[in-house]
C-alpha positions in Angstrom: 83.4 165.2 112.7 82.2 163.3 115.7 78.9 164.2 117.1 76.6 162.9 119.8 73.2 163.1 118.1 72.2 163.2 114.5 69.4 165.7 114.6 68.7 169.4 114.8 70.0 171.2 118.0 69.2 174.8 118.8 70.6 176.5 121.9 68.9 179.6 123.3 71.3 181.6 125.5 70.2 183.8 128.4 71.9 185.9 130.9 70.7 186.0 134.6 71.5 188.9 136.9 71.4 189.7 140.6 71.8 193.3 141.8 72.6 194.7 145.2 71.7 198.3 146.2 74.9 200.4 146.2 76.4 203.4 144.7 77.2 201.4 141.6 74.9 201.4 138.6 71.5 199.8 139.3 70.8 196.3 138.1 69.3 196.1 134.7 68.1 193.5 132.2 71.0 192.3 130.1 70.9 191.9 126.4 69.5 188.6 125.1 71.8 186.7 122.8 71.5 183.4 121.0 74.0 180.8 119.9 73.3 178.0 117.4 75.1 174.6 117.2 74.0 172.5 114.2 75.7 169.1 113.9 73.4 167.4 111.5 70.3 168.9 109.8 67.3 166.7 109.5 63.8 167.4 108.4 62.7 168.3 111.9 62.7 172.0 112.6 62.9 173.4 116.2 62.8 176.9 117.5 62.9 178.1 121.1 60.6 180.8 122.2 61.2 183.0 125.3 58.6 185.2 126.9 61.4 187.4 128.3 65.0 188.0 127.2 66.3 187.9 130.8 66.1 186.2 134.2 66.6 189.1 136.7 66.5 189.4 140.4 66.4 193.2 141.1 67.9 194.8 144.2 68.3 191.8 146.4 69.3 193.2 149.8 72.2 191.7 151.8 70.9 188.9 153.9 67.7 188.4 151.9 66.5 185.8 149.4 64.2 186.2 146.4 62.9 184.7 143.1 63.6 186.1 139.7 60.9 187.0 137.2 59.3 184.0 135.5 60.1 183.3 131.9 58.2 180.8 129.7 60.4 178.6 127.5 58.7 177.0 124.6 59.7 174.8 121.7 58.0 174.9 118.3 58.7 171.9 116.1 57.4 169.6 113.4 59.5 166.7 114.8 57.5 163.5 114.0 59.0 161.6 117.0 58.7 164.5 119.5 61.5 166.4 121.1 63.3 167.1 124.4 63.9 170.5 126.0 66.7 170.7 128.5 68.7 173.4 130.3 72.4 173.7 131.5 74.5 176.5 132.8 78.0 177.9 132.3 78.8 177.6 128.6 80.0 181.1 128.4 81.8 181.5 131.8 82.9 178.0 132.2 81.5 177.8 135.7 78.1 177.0 137.3 78.4 180.0 139.6 76.9 183.5 139.2 79.9 185.8 138.9 80.2 189.4 139.9 80.7 191.5 136.8 83.3 193.7 138.6 85.3 191.0 140.5 85.2 187.3 139.5 86.2 186.4 143.1 82.7 187.2 144.3 80.2 184.5 143.3 76.9 182.9 144.0 77.5 179.2 144.1 75.2 176.7 142.3 73.1 174.6 144.7 74.7 171.2 145.5 71.6 169.8 147.3 67.9 170.3 146.5 66.2 172.9 148.7 62.4 173.0 149.2 62.3 176.8 149.9 64.5 179.8 149.3 65.0 180.1 153.0 66.8 176.8 153.0 69.5 178.1 150.7 73.0 178.6 152.0 74.3 182.1 151.9 75.4 183.2 148.4 73.9 180.3 146.5 71.4 180.1 143.7 69.3 177.5 142.0 66.5 177.0 139.4 63.0 175.8 139.6 60.4 175.1 136.9 56.7 174.3 136.6 56.0 170.6 136.9 53.2 170.5 134.3 53.5 172.4 131.1 49.7 172.4 130.9 49.3 174.4 134.1 50.4 177.8 135.4 52.8 178.1 138.3 52.7 181.9 138.3 50.4 184.3 140.1 47.1 182.6 140.7 48.2 179.3 139.1 47.8 175.9 140.6 51.0 174.3 139.4 53.9 173.2 141.5 57.4 174.5 141.2 59.8 171.5 141.2 63.5 170.6 140.8 65.0 167.7 138.9 64.2 166.4 135.5 60.8 166.3 133.9 58.4 164.1 135.9 60.0 164.9 139.3 57.6 165.5 142.2 60.3 167.1 144.4 59.2 170.6 145.1 61.7 173.5 145.3 65.1 174.3 143.8 68.2 172.5 142.5 71.5 173.3 140.8 71.7 173.4 137.0 74.3 171.0 135.6 77.4 172.6 134.1 77.5 172.6 130.4 80.4 170.9 128.5 82.7 173.7 127.3 85.4 171.6 125.6 83.3 169.7 123.1 80.5 171.6 121.4 78.8 168.4 120.3 78.3 167.4 123.9 76.6 170.6 125.0 73.3 170.0 126.6 73.9 166.3 127.2 73.0 165.5 130.8 71.2 168.8 131.3 68.0 169.1 133.3 65.1 167.7 131.1 62.2 170.2 131.2 60.0 168.7 128.4 60.0 165.2 126.9 57.5 164.6 124.2 57.0 161.5 122.1 54.6 162.2 119.3 54.1 164.6 116.4 54.3 168.2 117.7 52.9 170.8 115.5 52.1 173.4 118.2 54.2 175.2 120.7 54.7 173.6 124.1 56.2 175.5 126.9 57.3 175.4 130.5 57.7 178.2 133.1 61.2 178.6 134.6 62.8 180.8 137.3 65.8 181.1 139.5 66.2 181.9 143.2 69.1 183.2 145.2 70.1 184.0 148.8 72.6 186.7 149.8 74.8 187.1 152.8 75.4 190.4 154.6 79.0 190.4 153.6 78.6 189.8 149.8 79.9 192.5 147.5 77.5 194.7 145.7 77.0 194.6 141.9 75.5 192.5 139.1 76.0 188.7 139.2 75.6 186.9 135.9 76.0 183.6 134.0 74.6 182.0 130.9 71.7 179.5 130.9 71.5 177.4 127.8 68.2 175.9 126.7 68.5 173.1 124.2 65.6 171.8 122.0 66.5 168.4 120.4 64.4 166.5 118.0 64.1 162.8 118.8 65.5 160.5 116.1 63.3 158.3 113.9 63.2 154.6 115.0 66.3 152.7 113.9 67.3 149.1 113.9 69.4 149.4 117.0 72.9 147.8 117.5 73.7 144.8 115.2 76.3 142.2 116.1 79.0 141.6 113.4 81.0 138.5 112.5 84.5 137.8 113.8 87.1 139.2 111.4 84.6 141.1 109.3 83.3 144.7 108.8 79.5 144.5 108.6 77.6 147.3 106.7 74.1 147.8 108.1 71.2 149.6 106.4 70.2 151.2 109.7 66.5 151.7 109.2 63.4 149.7 109.9 62.0 150.0 106.4 62.5 151.7 103.1 66.1 150.8 102.4 66.9 149.0 99.1 70.0 147.1 98.2 72.3 144.7 100.1 75.9 144.7 101.1 78.3 141.9 101.9 80.9 141.7 104.6 84.4 142.9 104.3 87.3 140.9 105.7 89.5 142.8 108.3 91.8 141.9 111.2 92.8 143.8 114.3 94.3 147.3 113.9 94.2 146.8 110.2 94.3 149.6 107.6 91.2 149.3 105.5 89.5 151.3 102.8 85.7 151.2 103.6 83.2 150.3 100.9 80.9 152.7 99.2 77.3 152.3 99.9 75.1 149.9 97.9 72.0 151.1 99.8 69.4 153.7 98.8 66.5 155.1 100.7 63.8 157.2 99.0 63.7 160.7 100.4 67.0 160.4 102.2 70.6 161.2 101.3 73.4 158.9 102.3 76.2 160.7 104.3 78.6 157.9 105.2 79.1 155.3 107.9 79.0 155.7 111.7 80.2 153.3 114.3 76.9 153.5 116.2 73.3 153.1 115.0 72.2 156.3 116.7 75.1 158.3 115.1 76.8 158.8 118.5 80.0 157.2 117.3 82.6 158.2 114.7 81.6 159.3 111.2 83.4 157.9 108.2 83.2 158.7 104.5 81.9 155.9 102.3 85.5 155.1 101.0 87.5 156.5 103.9 90.7 154.8 105.1 90.4 153.6 108.7 92.3 151.5 111.3 90.1 148.8 112.7 89.6 148.3 116.4 91.9 145.9 118.3 89.1 143.4 118.8 88.0 143.1 115.2 89.3 139.5 114.8 87.0 138.4 117.6 84.0 140.8 117.5 84.1 142.2 114.0 83.1 145.9 113.3 79.5 147.0 112.8 79.1 150.2 110.7 75.7 151.9 110.2 74.4 153.9 107.2 74.0 157.6 108.0 70.6 158.7 106.5 69.8 162.4 106.1 66.2 163.2 105.4 65.5 165.7 102.6 64.6 169.2 103.8 63.5 170.6 100.4 64.2 171.1 96.7 67.7 171.0 95.3 66.8 173.5 92.6 67.6 177.1 93.4 68.4 176.2 97.0 69.6 179.3 98.9 70.4 177.7 102.3 74.2 177.5 102.0 75.1 180.8 103.7 73.3 179.8 106.9 74.7 176.3 107.0 77.7 176.0 109.4 80.9 174.6 107.9 81.1 170.9 108.1 77.3 170.5 108.5 75.3 168.1 106.4 71.8 168.3 105.1 69.9 166.6 102.2 67.9 167.9 99.2 65.8 166.3 96.6 66.3 166.7 92.8 62.7 167.3 91.6 63.7 166.2 88.1 63.8 162.5 89.0 63.3 162.5 92.9 66.8 161.5 93.7 67.8 162.8 97.1 71.4 163.8 97.8 73.4 164.6 100.9 74.8 168.1 100.8 77.7 169.5 103.0 79.4 172.8 103.5 83.1 171.8 102.9 86.3 173.4 104.0 86.3 176.0 101.2 83.0 177.5 102.5 81.0 176.3 99.5 78.2 173.7 99.5 78.8 170.5 97.5 76.9 167.4 96.8 78.7 164.7 98.7 77.1 162.0 96.6 77.7 161.3 92.9 75.0 162.5 90.4 72.5 159.8 89.4 70.4 161.8 87.0 69.2 159.7 84.1 66.6 159.9 81.3 63.7 157.5 81.2 62.7 158.5 77.7 63.1 155.9 74.9 64.1 156.5 71.3 63.2 153.4 69.3 65.9 153.9 66.7 68.7 154.5 69.2 67.8 152.5 72.2 67.0 153.7 75.7 69.0 156.8 76.5 71.0 156.6 79.7 70.5 160.3 80.4 69.8 163.3 78.3 67.8 166.4 77.5 66.2 167.4 74.3 63.2 169.2 72.7 61.7 165.9 71.6 59.4 164.1 74.0 61.1 160.8 72.9 64.3 162.0 74.6 62.5 162.7 77.9 62.7 166.4 79.0 64.0 167.4 82.4 63.0 170.7 83.8 65.4 172.6 86.0 68.7 172.1 84.2 71.0 175.1 84.3 70.0 177.1 81.2 68.0 174.1 80.0 66.6 175.9 76.9 70.1 175.7 75.4 70.9 172.1 76.3 71.4 169.9 73.2 72.0 166.3 73.9 72.4 163.8 71.1 72.5 160.1 71.7 75.9 159.8 70.1 77.3 161.9 72.9 75.4 160.7 76.0 76.8 158.2 78.3 76.3 157.0 81.8 76.3 153.8 83.8 76.5 152.8 87.4 78.1 149.5 86.6 80.9 148.0 84.5 80.1 146.5 81.1 78.6 143.1 81.0 75.1 141.8 81.7 72.7 144.6 81.4 70.0 145.2 84.0 66.5 145.8 83.0 67.3 148.1 80.0 69.1 148.4 76.7 72.5 150.1 76.5 73.5 153.2 74.7 75.9 153.1 71.8 78.4 155.9 71.7 79.2 157.1 68.2 77.7 155.1 65.4 74.8 152.7 66.0 76.1 149.3 66.8 79.5 150.4 67.9 79.8 147.8 70.7 83.3 148.9 71.6 81.7 152.1 73.2 78.8 150.5 74.9 77.8 151.8 78.3 75.2 149.6 80.0 72.5 151.5 81.8 71.6 150.6 85.3 67.9 150.5 86.2 67.6 152.2 89.6 64.1 150.6 90.1 65.4 147.1 89.8 66.6 146.6 93.3 67.2 142.8 92.9 70.1 143.7 90.6 71.8 145.5 93.4 72.8 142.5 95.4 76.5 142.9 96.0 79.2 140.2 95.7 81.2 139.0 98.7 84.2 139.9 96.6 83.2 143.4 97.3 86.3 145.5 97.0 86.0 145.6 93.2 82.2 145.4 93.0 80.3 148.3 91.7 78.1 150.2 94.2 74.9 152.2 93.9 76.5 155.3 95.4 79.1 155.4 92.5 76.4 157.2 90.6 76.1 157.5 86.8 79.0 158.0 84.4 78.8 160.9 81.9 80.8 162.0 79.0 82.0 165.6 79.3 79.5 166.9 76.8 76.7 165.2 78.6 78.0 166.7 81.9 78.0 170.3 80.5 74.6 169.6 78.8 75.7 171.2 75.5 77.5 170.4 72.3 77.8 173.8 70.8 81.1 175.1 72.3 84.4 175.4 70.5 86.4 174.8 73.6 89.9 176.2 74.1 92.4 175.5 76.8 91.4 176.6 80.3 87.9 177.7 79.1 85.2 177.0 81.7 81.7 176.3 80.5 79.4 177.9 83.0 76.2 178.4 81.1 74.9 174.8 81.1 75.4 171.6 83.0 73.5 168.5 84.1 73.4 170.0 87.6 70.1 171.4 88.9 69.3 175.1 88.6 71.4 177.1 91.1 74.2 174.4 91.0 77.0 173.9 88.5 80.0 171.8 87.6 83.1 172.7 89.6 85.7 174.8 87.7 89.1 173.1 87.1 92.2 173.9 85.2 95.9 174.3 85.6 97.9 177.3 87.1 96.1 179.8 84.9 92.8 178.9 86.7 94.3 179.0 90.2 92.0 181.9 91.3 88.8 180.3 90.0 89.3 176.6 90.3 86.7 175.1 92.7 88.5 171.8 92.7 91.8 173.4 93.7 90.3 175.7 96.3 88.4 172.9 98.0 91.3 170.5 97.9 93.7 173.1 99.3 91.3 174.1 102.1 90.8 170.4 103.0 94.5 169.4 103.0 95.8 172.6 104.4 99.0 172.9 102.3 100.2 173.2 98.8 101.7 170.2 97.0 105.5 169.8 96.8 105.3 170.3 93.0 103.2 173.4 93.2 105.5 175.3 90.9 104.5 172.9 88.1 101.7 174.1 85.7 99.9 170.7 86.3 100.6 170.5 90.0 99.2 167.7 92.1 99.7 165.8 95.4 101.8 162.8 94.7 103.7 159.9 96.3 103.8 158.9 100.0 103.0 160.4 102.4 101.8 163.6 100.6 99.6 162.0 98.0 98.2 159.3 100.1 97.3 161.7 102.9 95.6 164.1 100.4 93.6 161.2 99.0 92.5 160.1 102.5 91.4 163.6 103.4 89.3 163.9 100.3 87.6 160.5 101.0 87.0 161.3 104.6 83.7 162.5 106.0 82.1 164.9 105.0 84.0 165.2 101.6 83.1 161.7 100.7 84.8 161.4 97.3 84.6 157.9 96.0 86.7 155.4 94.1 83.9 155.1 91.4 86.4 154.7 88.5 85.6 155.8 85.0 84.3 154.3 81.7 86.6 153.9 78.8 85.8 152.0 75.6 84.0 148.9 76.6 84.5 148.7 80.3 84.8 150.7 83.5 88.4 151.3 84.8 89.7 151.2 88.3 86.3 150.8 90.0 87.1 150.5 93.7 90.6 151.9 93.4 90.3 155.4 91.9 87.8 158.2 91.2 87.5 160.7 88.3 85.2 163.8 88.5 84.5 166.2 85.6 85.1 169.9 85.9 83.4 172.4 83.6 86.8 173.4 82.2 88.1 172.3 78.7 91.7 171.5 78.1 91.3 171.6 74.3 88.8 170.3 71.7 89.5 166.7 72.8 90.2 166.8 76.5 88.8 168.4 79.7 90.1 168.8 83.2 89.0 166.6 86.0 89.7 165.8 89.7 91.4 162.4 90.1 92.3 160.5 93.2 93.7 157.1 94.0 95.5 155.6 97.1 98.7 157.6 96.4 97.7 160.7 94.4 95.3 163.6 94.3 95.1 165.7 91.2 92.8 168.6 92.1 91.3 169.3 88.7 94.7 170.1 87.1 95.0 167.3 84.6 92.8 166.7 81.5 91.2 163.6 80.0 89.3 162.5 76.9 85.9 164.0 76.7 84.4 160.8 75.5 85.2 158.9 78.7 82.5 158.4 81.2 83.2 160.0 84.5 81.5 161.0 87.8 79.8 164.3 88.5 79.6 166.3 91.7 77.8 169.6 91.7 78.7 172.8 93.7 76.2 175.4 94.8 76.2 179.0 93.6 78.6 181.2 91.7 
């Protein structure tokens, strides 16, 4: 999705009306309605307050002019950098004219030139005016001045409201009349008085004349680095924040109009989720998933391509989150896992469910002297490090011989001991544990396509992922009682044809791709070959799905890091294997194939039942 600004937008919609005396029904206040467009949810919260649901000029006689009633438009926000309140017209009717409700051929035209007084209006025209200073009163007995133009204007009188953009919802409100422009923390309601005026001709038809006025309250973004020049023939990945970002990323070689798989993020930022890359530092460009396939611009060989991290500030607790029903499809927010303070970007995907769009990074900081430092886990003993908020945590039963995770391939370990899978000292099943606090270890190699990235998350065996060892699993049995996911979240359901009605991985994949695979008749159906399989993989890696080529852990090393991804479902295949989602450059297996439960794979959690 492409959007203009990366912060909270709330549009309050009003109807204005002009009535002429006639044998028709008298003019009356029209019903207030509201419309909400949310492109990107940040921590800032904005609401628009209206003192009246309508702007109405009642019984305007032919040949006369008059003002409407005055409304007070206010914005209530906690935006730390302030906000802007603007107004436009015409989103609903697609015109800036007031239109007769009986015959659209009769209109009041929007002002094209500023008028100091109502008497200066041309016949059958209308315009707006608002109070110059939000701290004063322009109404009865007030000392304020009614002005036209954007905030700060000293030109008294009336002007025409700009027409809203009907074709692209993300552009709505851009270029509207700026009524308020604040720059600091705003914890109280600020407001501005607003009215409209109109002048009628003696020949104008009777009836009600209406249109929609849109008020937009937009939180200002936090300070960012600004645009950063890249190197010729390279893709440059920018941390895109003035402070608080950990990790580094090297450059990626690319030519003009080249097909390139973008690199997963090696950056982290406390209190923020990572939602992908954007071509502009202020998020006004194109969004890309971390591992999305793109075609580079025609000037890449000379100018390079700068991409900027998209940071989403946490808006609350991941545990028992109930905000999914109100989140528009395709929207992104971020929530913090209180168990270890990791923040994850969350999106409502094409299947209508909310998913983590980052891989799980939960790990245990407890140490067992006999068995080494556990990479992650839950247990009743304090030496194992208890986490609160696991789904059905009282039944979780981790043992060191079945826990496994890592962010990186085997090799030099970073700041901690590794976990041995199986018997103590079995080096063939070693998974090194990455220390998230050791940021110096996160420097990435210039040979970056195969380098491990922070956003790959931790690898878990299937028993670690379901947080229980007590099940006697049978084919297509989904374990729903426990998981490593926070309370209110769960592992996605997978499985073959028998699970078609319940499989989260299949439903989400099908909704994203929009078609069944060619081999759908097969019990283990999947999207394969070119172009079907490659297109399906691209769509799953595109924003905001953001699946990654994080690879998996098998025996003593990770496999296919940077070229494939494997994600556990909660569904067992048999006592040895479990179903998982798999994708590479030419295939997407939507949870229909099974793999060894002892392998370490990635975890994505889905919200609700």
